[in-house]
C-alpha positions in Angstrom: 95.2 51.0 107.9 98.5 52.8 108.2 99.1 55.8 105.9 101.9 56.0 103.4 104.8 58.4 104.2 107.4 59.0 101.4 111.1 59.6 101.9 112.2 62.7 100.1 114.3 60.5 97.8 111.2 58.5 96.9 109.4 61.7 95.9 112.4 62.5 93.7 112.1 59.1 92.1 108.4 59.8 91.4 109.1 63.2 89.9 111.9 61.9 87.7 109.7 59.0 86.4 106.8 61.3 85.8 108.9 63.8 83.8 110.4 61.0 81.7 107.0 59.5 80.9 105.4 62.9 80.2 108.3 63.7 77.8 107.7 60.4 76.0 103.9 60.9 75.6 101.7 63.6 76.9 99.4 62.0 79.6 101.7 59.0 80.2 103.1 60.6 83.3 99.5 61.0 84.7 98.9 57.3 84.0 102.1 56.5 85.9 100.9 58.6 88.9 97.5 56.8 88.8 99.2 53.4 88.8 101.4 54.5 91.7 98.3 55.7 93.6 96.6 52.3 93.1 99.7 50.3 94.3 100.1 52.6 97.3 96.4 52.2 98.2 96.8 48.4 98.1 99.9 48.7 100.3 98.0 50.9 102.8 95.1 48.4 102.9 97.2 45.3 103.3 101.0 46.0 103.8 101.8 42.3 104.0 100.3 41.6 100.6 103.6 41.9 98.7 106.8 39.8 99.3 110.0 40.8 101.1 112.9 41.7 98.9 115.2 42.3 101.9 114.6 41.9 105.6 111.7 44.1 106.5 111.5 45.6 103.0 108.7 44.8 100.6 108.2 45.6 96.9 104.9 46.2 95.1 104.7 46.4 91.3 102.9 49.1 89.4 100.4 47.9 87.0 101.4 48.5 83.3 104.7 50.2 84.4 108.1 48.5 85.1 108.4 50.2 88.4 108.3 48.9 92.0 107.4 50.6 95.2 109.8 49.7 97.9 108.4 50.1 101.4 108.7 49.2 105.1 105.7 48.6 107.3 105.9 50.2 110.7 103.0 50.0 113.3 101.8 53.6 112.5 102.8 54.1 108.9 104.0 52.6 105.6 107.4 54.2 104.8 107.9 54.4 101.0 111.6 54.1 100.5 111.9 54.2 96.7 109.9 54.0 93.5 112.4 52.6 91.0 112.4 50.9 87.6 112.7 47.1 88.1 116.0 47.0 86.2 117.7 49.7 88.4 120.6 48.7 90.6 119.1 47.6 93.9 121.9 49.4 95.7 120.0 52.6 95.0 117.1 51.8 97.3 119.1 49.5 99.7 121.2 52.4 101.0 117.9 54.2 101.9 116.6 51.3 103.8 
């Protein structure tokens, strides 16, 4: 089971989403982080579970949140490229890939 490694830009995505959700409702940011952790755990357990959205890039949804985890599977790790809202312009994560 390869571990997840996050690009710094993906960490920024997470921080931004957490801040927005926390500002909306106290504790909602924590629920977002828990949903993210569940999705990343699934990715680590079975990286091929989710479909490709671009060559070599897969996207896993977050339960109860409109975000996707964009990642690439390598032999020794899962590289998290972005954690973005599903309506965001795909060019944002595509340039990171």
